[in-house]
Backbone atoms as SQL, in Angstrom:
CREATE TABLE atoms (id INTEGER PRIMARY KEY, chain TEXT, resi INTEGER, resn TEXT, atom TEXT, x REAL, y REAL, z REAL);
INSERT INTO atoms VALUES
  (1, 'A', 1, 'MET', 'N', 84.576, 82.855, 101.445),
  (2, 'A', 1, 'MET', 'CA', 85.730, 82.591, 102.288),
  (3, 'A', 1, 'MET', 'C', 86.956, 82.244, 101.432),
  (4, 'A', 2, 'LYS', 'N', 86.695, 81.486, 100.354),
  (5, 'A', 2, 'LYS', 'CA', 87.807, 81.096, 99.486),
  (6, 'A', 2, 'LYS', 'C', 88.415, 82.327, 98.812),
  (7, 'A', 3, 'ARG', 'N', 87.566, 83.257, 98.398),
  (8, 'A', 3, 'ARG', 'CA', 88.040, 84.487, 97.769),
  (9, 'A', 3, 'ARG', 'C', 88.856, 85.306, 98.762),
  (10, 'A', 4, 'PHE', 'N', 88.382, 85.373, 99.996),
  (11, 'A', 4, 'PHE', 'CA', 89.088, 86.104, 101.050),
  (12, 'A', 4, 'PHE', 'C', 90.471, 85.511, 101.268),
  (13, 'A', 5, 'LEU', 'N', 90.571, 84.188, 101.343),
  (14, 'A', 5, 'LEU', 'CA', 91.864, 83.531, 101.546),
  (15, 'A', 5, 'LEU', 'C', 92.796, 83.779, 100.365),
  (16, 'A', 6, 'THR', 'N', 92.238, 83.769, 99.153),
  (17, 'A', 6, 'THR', 'CA', 93.044, 84.031, 97.966),
  (18, 'A', 6, 'THR', 'C', 93.617, 85.444, 98.013),
  (19, 'A', 7, 'ILE', 'N', 92.784, 86.411, 98.410),
  (20, 'A', 7, 'ILE', 'CA', 93.252, 87.792, 98.517),
  (21, 'A', 7, 'ILE', 'C', 94.331, 87.902, 99.582),
  (22, 'A', 8, 'MET', 'N', 94.127, 87.267, 100.729),
  (23, 'A', 8, 'MET', 'CA', 95.104, 87.326, 101.817),
  (24, 'A', 8, 'MET', 'C', 96.446, 86.736, 101.382),
  (25, 'A', 9, 'VAL', 'N', 96.419, 85.583, 100.718),
  (26, 'A', 9, 'VAL', 'CA', 97.664, 84.956, 100.262),
  (27, 'A', 9, 'VAL', 'C', 98.375, 85.875, 99.271),
  (28, 'A', 10, 'GLY', 'N', 97.624, 86.503, 98.373),
  (29, 'A', 10, 'GLY', 'CA', 98.221, 87.436, 97.419),
  (30, 'A', 10, 'GLY', 'C', 98.884, 88.615, 98.107),
  (31, 'A', 11, 'ILE', 'N', 98.210, 89.167, 99.106),
  (32, 'A', 11, 'ILE', 'CA', 98.757, 90.304, 99.843),
  (33, 'A', 11, 'ILE', 'C', 100.030, 89.906, 100.570),
  (34, 'A', 12, 'ILE', 'N', 100.025, 88.747, 101.200),
  (35, 'A', 12, 'ILE', 'CA', 101.205, 88.273, 101.926),
  (36, 'A', 12, 'ILE', 'C', 102.376, 88.071, 100.976),
  (37, 'A', 13, 'LEU', 'N', 102.112, 87.495, 99.813),
  (38, 'A', 13, 'LEU', 'CA', 103.190, 87.278, 98.839),
  (39, 'A', 13, 'LEU', 'C', 103.764, 88.599, 98.339),
  (40, 'A', 14, 'ILE', 'N', 102.906, 89.587, 98.146),
  (41, 'A', 14, 'ILE', 'CA', 103.391, 90.904, 97.717),
  (42, 'A', 14, 'ILE', 'C', 104.273, 91.515, 98.798),
  (43, 'A', 15, 'GLU', 'N', 103.830, 91.455, 100.050),
  (44, 'A', 15, 'GLU', 'CA', 104.619, 91.996, 101.161),
  (45, 'A', 15, 'GLU', 'C', 105.976, 91.300, 101.259),
  (46, 'A', 16, 'ILE', 'N', 105.985, 89.983, 101.096),
  (47, 'A', 16, 'ILE', 'CA', 107.236, 89.226, 101.173),
  (48, 'A', 16, 'ILE', 'C', 108.172, 89.630, 100.036),
  (49, 'A', 17, 'SER', 'N', 107.610, 89.804, 98.831),
  (50, 'A', 17, 'SER', 'CA', 108.469, 90.158, 97.694),
  (51, 'A', 17, 'SER', 'C', 109.100, 91.531, 97.889),
  (52, 'A', 18, 'PHE', 'N', 108.364, 92.495, 98.469),
  (53, 'A', 18, 'PHE', 'CA', 108.951, 93.803, 98.742),
  (54, 'A', 18, 'PHE', 'C', 110.035, 93.698, 99.809),
  (55, 'A', 19, 'THR', 'N', 109.804, 92.898, 100.825),
  (56, 'A', 19, 'THR', 'CA', 110.775, 92.750, 101.908),
  (57, 'A', 19, 'THR', 'C', 112.053, 92.089, 101.394),
  (58, 'A', 20, 'VAL', 'N', 111.904, 91.018, 100.631),
  (59, 'A', 20, 'VAL', 'CA', 113.072, 90.314, 100.099),
  (60, 'A', 20, 'VAL', 'C', 113.826, 91.203, 99.123),
  (61, 'A', 21, 'GLY', 'N', 113.104, 91.955, 98.286),
  (62, 'A', 21, 'GLY', 'CA', 113.750, 92.853, 97.326),
  (63, 'A', 21, 'GLY', 'C', 114.566, 93.925, 98.005),
  (64, 'A', 22, 'SER', 'N', 114.068, 94.477, 99.100),
  (65, 'A', 22, 'SER', 'CA', 114.819, 95.520, 99.795),
  (66, 'A', 22, 'SER', 'C', 116.043, 94.938, 100.495),
  (67, 'A', 23, 'ASP', 'N', 115.958, 93.698, 100.983),
  (68, 'A', 23, 'ASP', 'CA', 117.120, 93.060, 101.605),
  (69, 'A', 23, 'ASP', 'C', 118.220, 92.810, 100.583),
  (70, 'A', 24, 'ILE', 'N', 117.838, 92.425, 99.377),
  (71, 'A', 24, 'ILE', 'CA', 118.820, 92.150, 98.332),
  (72, 'A', 24, 'ILE', 'C', 119.536, 93.439, 97.946),
  (73, 'A', 25, 'GLN', 'N', 118.786, 94.551, 97.809),
  (74, 'A', 25, 'GLN', 'CA', 119.415, 95.816, 97.445),
  (75, 'A', 25, 'GLN', 'C', 120.392, 96.266, 98.520),
  (76, 'A', 26, 'GLY', 'N', 120.056, 96.069, 99.773),
  (77, 'A', 26, 'GLY', 'CA', 120.896, 96.506, 100.870),
  (78, 'A', 26, 'GLY', 'C', 122.164, 95.693, 101.013),
  (79, 'A', 27, 'SER', 'N', 122.218, 94.477, 100.436),
  (80, 'A', 27, 'SER', 'CA', 123.383, 93.629, 100.615),
  (81, 'A', 27, 'SER', 'C', 124.446, 93.836, 99.535),
  (82, 'A', 28, 'SER', 'N', 124.159, 94.654, 98.509),
  (83, 'A', 28, 'SER', 'CA', 125.160, 94.926, 97.478),
  (84, 'A', 28, 'SER', 'C', 126.235, 95.840, 98.041),
  (85, 'A', 29, 'SER', 'N', 127.349, 95.952, 97.315),
  (86, 'A', 29, 'SER', 'CA', 128.467, 96.760, 97.827),
  (87, 'A', 29, 'SER', 'C', 128.303, 98.236, 97.474),
  (88, 'A', 30, 'ASN', 'N', 129.170, 98.800, 96.673),
  (89, 'A', 30, 'ASN', 'CA', 129.204, 100.236, 96.400),
  (90, 'A', 30, 'ASN', 'C', 127.969, 100.743, 95.669),
  (91, 'A', 31, 'SER', 'N', 127.414, 99.953, 94.744),
  (92, 'A', 31, 'SER', 'CA', 126.281, 100.436, 93.968),
  (93, 'A', 31, 'SER', 'C', 125.067, 100.689, 94.862),
  (94, 'A', 32, 'SER', 'N', 124.855, 99.892, 95.914),
  (95, 'A', 32, 'SER', 'CA', 123.705, 100.124, 96.790),
  (96, 'A', 32, 'SER', 'C', 123.903, 101.381, 97.624),
  (97, 'A', 33, 'LEU', 'N', 125.141, 101.684, 97.979),
  (98, 'A', 33, 'LEU', 'CA', 125.418, 102.905, 98.738),
  (99, 'A', 33, 'LEU', 'C', 125.049, 104.127, 97.908),
  (100, 'A', 34, 'GLU', 'N', 125.385, 104.114, 96.639),
  (101, 'A', 34, 'GLU', 'CA', 125.034, 105.218, 95.759),
  (102, 'A', 34, 'GLU', 'C', 123.520, 105.326, 95.605),
  (103, 'A', 35, 'MET', 'N', 122.828, 104.189, 95.507),
  (104, 'A', 35, 'MET', 'CA', 121.378, 104.204, 95.382),
  (105, 'A', 35, 'MET', 'C', 120.742, 104.802, 96.636),
  (106, 'A', 36, 'GLU', 'N', 121.237, 104.450, 97.809),
  (107, 'A', 36, 'GLU', 'CA', 120.679, 104.959, 99.045),
  (108, 'A', 36, 'GLU', 'C', 120.872, 106.466, 99.154),
  (109, 'A', 37, 'GLU', 'N', 122.004, 106.973, 98.716),
  (110, 'A', 37, 'GLU', 'CA', 122.261, 108.406, 98.777),
  (111, 'A', 37, 'GLU', 'C', 121.320, 109.168, 97.853),
  (112, 'A', 38, 'THR', 'N', 121.088, 108.678, 96.650),
  (113, 'A', 38, 'THR', 'CA', 120.191, 109.370, 95.736),
  (114, 'A', 38, 'THR', 'C', 118.741, 109.203, 96.156),
  (115, 'A', 39, 'ALA', 'N', 118.382, 108.089, 96.776),
  (116, 'A', 39, 'ALA', 'CA', 117.001, 107.851, 97.186),
  (117, 'A', 39, 'ALA', 'C', 116.588, 108.782, 98.315),
  (118, 'A', 40, 'SER', 'N', 117.520, 109.278, 99.098),
  (119, 'A', 40, 'SER', 'CA', 117.175, 110.136, 100.223),
  (120, 'A', 40, 'SER', 'C', 116.586, 111.470, 99.772),
  (121, 'A', 41, 'SER', 'N', 116.859, 111.888, 98.557),
  (122, 'A', 41, 'SER', 'CA', 116.331, 113.153, 98.075),
  (123, 'A', 41, 'SER', 'C', 115.015, 112.970, 97.321),
  (124, 'A', 42, 'GLN', 'N', 114.500, 111.765, 97.245),
  (125, 'A', 42, 'GLN', 'CA', 113.265, 111.497, 96.526),
  (126, 'A', 42, 'GLN', 'C', 112.078, 111.462, 97.490),
  (127, 'A', 43, 'ALA', 'N', 110.911, 111.188, 96.958),
  (128, 'A', 43, 'ALA', 'CA', 109.675, 111.164, 97.733),
  (129, 'A', 43, 'ALA', 'C', 109.687, 110.034, 98.766),
  (130, 'A', 44, 'ASP', 'N', 108.864, 110.192, 99.795),
  (131, 'A', 44, 'ASP', 'CA', 108.734, 109.166, 100.825),
  (132, 'A', 44, 'ASP', 'C', 108.209, 107.866, 100.233),
  (133, 'A', 45, 'ILE', 'N', 108.574, 106.749, 100.847),
  (134, 'A', 45, 'ILE', 'CA', 108.094, 105.434, 100.431),
  (135, 'A', 45, 'ILE', 'C', 106.896, 105.093, 101.310),
  (136, 'A', 46, 'ILE', 'N', 105.736, 104.902, 100.680),
  (137, 'A', 46, 'ILE', 'CA', 104.501, 104.602, 101.392),
  (138, 'A', 46, 'ILE', 'C', 104.087, 103.177, 101.045),
  (139, 'A', 47, 'VAL', 'N', 103.780, 102.365, 102.064),
  (140, 'A', 47, 'VAL', 'CA', 103.333, 100.995, 101.857),
  (141, 'A', 47, 'VAL', 'C', 102.037, 100.761, 102.634),
  (142, 'A', 48, 'ASN', 'N', 101.272, 99.779, 102.186),
  (143, 'A', 48, 'ASN', 'CA', 100.063, 99.384, 102.895),
  (144, 'A', 48, 'ASN', 'C', 100.392, 98.250, 103.843),
  (145, 'A', 49, 'LYS', 'N', 99.943, 98.355, 105.080),
  (146, 'A', 49, 'LYS', 'CA', 100.071, 97.284, 106.064),
  (147, 'A', 49, 'LYS', 'C', 98.675, 96.719, 106.285),
  (148, 'A', 50, 'TYR', 'N', 98.569, 95.390, 106.391),
  (149, 'A', 50, 'TYR', 'CA', 97.276, 94.729, 106.497),
  (150, 'A', 50, 'TYR', 'C', 97.131, 93.998, 107.818),
  (151, 'A', 51, 'ARG', 'N', 95.864, 93.847, 108.247),
  (152, 'A', 51, 'ARG', 'CA', 95.527, 93.039, 109.408),
  (153, 'A', 51, 'ARG', 'C', 94.108, 92.514, 109.224),
  (154, 'A', 52, 'VAL', 'N', 93.766, 91.494, 109.991),
  (155, 'A', 52, 'VAL', 'CA', 92.403, 90.986, 110.042),
  (156, 'A', 52, 'VAL', 'C', 91.913, 91.188, 111.464),
  (157, 'A', 53, 'LYS', 'N', 90.827, 91.944, 111.595),
  (158, 'A', 53, 'LYS', 'CA', 90.247, 92.205, 112.912),
  (159, 'A', 53, 'LYS', 'C', 88.774, 91.835, 112.863),
  (160, 'A', 54, 'ASP', 'N', 88.367, 90.958, 113.761),
  (161, 'A', 54, 'ASP', 'CA', 86.985, 90.480, 113.809),
  (162, 'A', 54, 'ASP', 'C', 86.541, 89.920, 112.458),
  (163, 'A', 55, 'GLY', 'N', 87.447, 89.241, 111.758),
  (164, 'A', 55, 'GLY', 'CA', 87.138, 88.614, 110.472),
  (165, 'A', 55, 'GLY', 'C', 87.094, 89.576, 109.298),
  (166, 'A', 56, 'VAL', 'N', 87.498, 90.829, 109.501),
  (167, 'A', 56, 'VAL', 'CA', 87.455, 91.840, 108.445),
  (168, 'A', 56, 'VAL', 'C', 88.889, 92.246, 108.090),
  (169, 'A', 57, 'LEU', 'N', 89.208, 92.169, 106.795),
  (170, 'A', 57, 'LEU', 'CA', 90.524, 92.583, 106.309),
  (171, 'A', 57, 'LEU', 'C', 90.584, 94.110, 106.285),
  (172, 'A', 58, 'GLN', 'N', 91.646, 94.666, 106.891),
  (173, 'A', 58, 'GLN', 'CA', 91.815, 96.113, 106.958),
  (174, 'A', 58, 'GLN', 'C', 93.244, 96.477, 106.553),
  (175, 'A', 59, 'TYR', 'N', 93.417, 97.727, 106.138),
  (176, 'A', 59, 'TYR', 'CA', 94.757, 98.207, 105.813),
  (177, 'A', 59, 'TYR', 'C', 94.960, 99.611, 106.366),
  (178, 'A', 60, 'LYS', 'N', 96.242, 99.966, 106.462),
  (179, 'A', 60, 'LYS', 'CA', 96.638, 101.277, 106.953),
  (180, 'A', 60, 'LYS', 'C', 97.912, 101.663, 106.218),
  (181, 'A', 61, 'LYS', 'N', 98.065, 102.922, 105.855),
  (182, 'A', 61, 'LYS', 'CA', 99.253, 103.363, 105.111),
  (183, 'A', 61, 'LYS', 'C', 100.385, 103.710, 106.076),
  (184, 'A', 62, 'TRP', 'N', 101.577, 103.173, 105.773),
  (185, 'A', 62, 'TRP', 'CA', 102.778, 103.354, 106.594),
  (186, 'A', 62, 'TRP', 'C', 103.834, 104.069, 105.774),
  (187, 'A', 63, 'ASN', 'N', 104.445, 105.102, 106.333),
  (188, 'A', 63, 'ASN', 'CA', 105.528, 105.833, 105.680),
  (189, 'A', 63, 'ASN', 'C', 106.844, 105.175, 106.087),
  (190, 'A', 64, 'GLU', 'N', 107.433, 104.412, 105.156),
  (191, 'A', 64, 'GLU', 'CA', 108.689, 103.711, 105.428),
  (192, 'A', 64, 'GLU', 'C', 109.830, 104.689, 105.705),
  (193, 'A', 65, 'THR', 'N', 109.817, 105.825, 105.025),
  (194, 'A', 65, 'THR', 'CA', 110.895, 106.789, 105.155),
  (195, 'A', 65, 'THR', 'C', 110.918, 107.426, 106.547),
  (196, 'A', 66, 'GLN', 'N', 109.751, 107.824, 107.035),
  (197, 'A', 66, 'GLN', 'CA', 109.668, 108.514, 108.322),
  (198, 'A', 66, 'GLN', 'C', 109.366, 107.576, 109.493),
  (199, 'A', 67, 'GLY', 'N', 108.978, 106.335, 109.187),
  (200, 'A', 67, 'GLY', 'CA', 108.647, 105.381, 110.241),
  (201, 'A', 67, 'GLY', 'C', 107.406, 105.774, 111.021),
  (202, 'A', 68, 'ALA', 'N', 106.357, 106.198, 110.295),
  (203, 'A', 68, 'ALA', 'CA', 105.143, 106.656, 110.966),
  (204, 'A', 68, 'ALA', 'C', 103.910, 106.330, 110.123),
  (205, 'A', 69, 'TRP', 'N', 102.754, 106.181, 110.790),
  (206, 'A', 69, 'TRP', 'CA', 101.485, 105.973, 110.099),
  (207, 'A', 69, 'TRP', 'C', 101.045, 107.289, 109.470),
  (208, 'A', 70, 'LEU', 'N', 100.403, 107.201, 108.292),
  (209, 'A', 70, 'LEU', 'CA', 99.878, 108.411, 107.655),
  (210, 'A', 70, 'LEU', 'C', 98.573, 108.843, 108.310),
  (211, 'A', 71, 'LYS', 'N', 97.702, 107.897, 108.645),
  (212, 'A', 71, 'LYS', 'CA', 96.436, 108.179, 109.316),
  (213, 'A', 71, 'LYS', 'C', 96.309, 107.246, 110.508),
  (214, 'A', 72, 'SER', 'N', 95.490, 107.641, 111.460),
  (215, 'A', 72, 'SER', 'CA', 95.391, 106.841, 112.679),
  (216, 'A', 72, 'SER', 'C', 94.400, 105.690, 112.566),
  (217, 'A', 73, 'GLU', 'N', 93.435, 105.746, 111.635),
  (218, 'A', 73, 'GLU', 'CA', 92.409, 104.707, 111.575),
  (219, 'A', 73, 'GLU', 'C', 92.712, 103.658, 110.491),
  (220, 'A', 74, 'TRP', 'N', 92.243, 102.429, 110.760),
  (221, 'A', 74, 'TRP', 'CA', 92.353, 101.332, 109.808),
  (222, 'A', 74, 'TRP', 'C', 91.171, 101.419, 108.851),
  (223, 'A', 75, 'ILE', 'N', 91.388, 101.052, 107.581),
  (224, 'A', 75, 'ILE', 'CA', 90.362, 101.121, 106.546),
  (225, 'A', 75, 'ILE', 'C', 90.021, 99.709, 106.103),
  (226, 'A', 76, 'GLU', 'N', 88.706, 99.406, 106.020),
  (227, 'A', 76, 'GLU', 'CA', 88.276, 98.074, 105.584),
  (228, 'A', 76, 'GLU', 'C', 88.528, 97.911, 104.090),
  (229, 'A', 77, 'VAL', 'N', 89.014, 96.714, 103.723),
  (230, 'A', 77, 'VAL', 'CA', 89.252, 96.399, 102.315),
  (231, 'A', 77, 'VAL', 'C', 87.946, 95.901, 101.728),
  (232, 'A', 78, 'LYS', 'N', 87.510, 96.547, 100.656),
  (233, 'A', 78, 'LYS', 'CA', 86.283, 96.112, 99.992),
  (234, 'A', 78, 'LYS', 'C', 86.622, 94.962, 99.058),
  (235, 'A', 79, 'GLU', 'N', 85.712, 94.025, 98.963),
  (236, 'A', 79, 'GLU', 'CA', 85.948, 92.838, 98.140),
  (237, 'A', 79, 'GLU', 'C', 85.956, 93.233, 96.660),
  (238, 'A', 80, 'ALA', 'N', 87.012, 92.828, 95.966),
  (239, 'A', 80, 'ALA', 'CA', 87.145, 93.143, 94.551),
  (240, 'A', 80, 'ALA', 'C', 86.447, 92.091, 93.707),
  (241, 'A', 81, 'LYS', 'N', 85.794, 92.532, 92.648),
  (242, 'A', 81, 'LYS', 'CA', 85.129, 91.587, 91.721),
  (243, 'A', 81, 'LYS', 'C', 86.130, 91.177, 90.662),
  (244, 'A', 82, 'MET', 'N', 86.285, 89.884, 90.495),
  (245, 'A', 82, 'MET', 'CA', 87.202, 89.354, 89.480),
  (246, 'A', 82, 'MET', 'C', 86.381, 88.664, 88.402),
  (247, 'A', 83, 'HIS', 'N', 86.559, 89.119, 87.166),
  (248, 'A', 83, 'HIS', 'CA', 85.809, 88.532, 86.060),
  (249, 'A', 83, 'HIS', 'C', 86.718, 87.772, 85.151);
């Protein structure tokens, strides 16, 4: 259970750091406008979204660029071994 909570806290912190980073980029003046214009011609931005269902951590891939899920089913996160 402790390992599960540690993983969850890590995932939440990563999600928060991506969210805060994107807000900071969007609040700049002219340089962010240029970045947004060049980013539109690049590859889609794909992120993992997480949930806990029935005590099981799951993830699903979300396309930030198109605002759509890549697949319809949630995938269970396998416990990682840390040495």
